N, C-alpha and C positions, 0 to 999 in steps of 0.2 A: 522168319513168318514158324517156322517152325519153332525155333527158340520159344516165342509168342504164345504159340500153342500149350508146349511144355508149364510154362508159368504158368498160364489159366487154368488147365489142365488140371495140374496138381493142388491147384489152388482149391479147387472145389473140394477137395477130397478133403484135405485139411481144416478146411475149415466146418466140413459135417463133422469129420474126427472132433475140433474143437466144442464143438454143437452139444458133442456127448457129456461133456465137464461144464457145459455153461452152470454162470453161479445163480440162473433166474431164468424165469420164462420170457421177458423181453432180453435177454443174452440169448438163450437160445435161438432165438427169432431172427435176432440181431445179426449171427454166424451163420443161419441156413440163407440169410436175403444177400452176404455176403458172399457166397456160395453161388447165388443163383446170379446174381449179376458177372459173377467170373464161368458162369454158364455160359449165359448170354455172349460174351466175348471170347470165349470159346468155341463158340458157334459163328461167330464174324470171321476167325481164322479160318476156320474150317470153309466156308462161306469164298471170303478170300485167295484160301491156296488152291481150291478146283476152278476158280474165274482165270487164275493164272496160270492153269494147267501142271503142276504142282502134284495135283492128283487127281486120278478117274474120277470121272460122274458116278460110274461105281460106286470106288470109296467115298465120295465127299456122302451119297446117298444112305449109307448103310455108319456113317458118324454121327450124319443130321439124326438119322432118326434115334439113335443111342443120347446123344443129348437132348433132344425134344422131351424126348420120355422124362430125362432126368429133370429137365426145366419144369414140368409138369408135378412131375412129385414134389419139388423142390417148392415150386406154387402152389399145392394145395397143399404141406405143411404148414406152409408159412401163413396161410388162410385160416387153417385150423387153430393153431395156436393165435395167432392175433383176436380171433372171436372168442377162446377161452379167455385172453387178458379182459379183455370186455366185460366179460359176465361176470 
C-alpha cells in the first residue's frame, strides 16, 4: 500500500508541474484533472492505511486534511479555467 501512496502522491506533483508547461488552456486543465484524480486515489490509500492500522488516526487526520485542501485547490483551479474556456 505504501508503494501505491508513493506512486499516486508523487504523480500529483508531477502533473501539476507538467501543467506549468501546458500547450493550451485545455491541456492545462487536463493535467490538473489528472492531478485531481491522483489526489483522490491518494486519499483512498490514506484511508485504507488508517483502516488497516498501518497509520494512526492522528496521522490519517493530518494527511487527510492536507490532501483534502489540495483537492479543493485543484477543483477550484479546474472550474476557473473551464469557465474561461467557455467564455
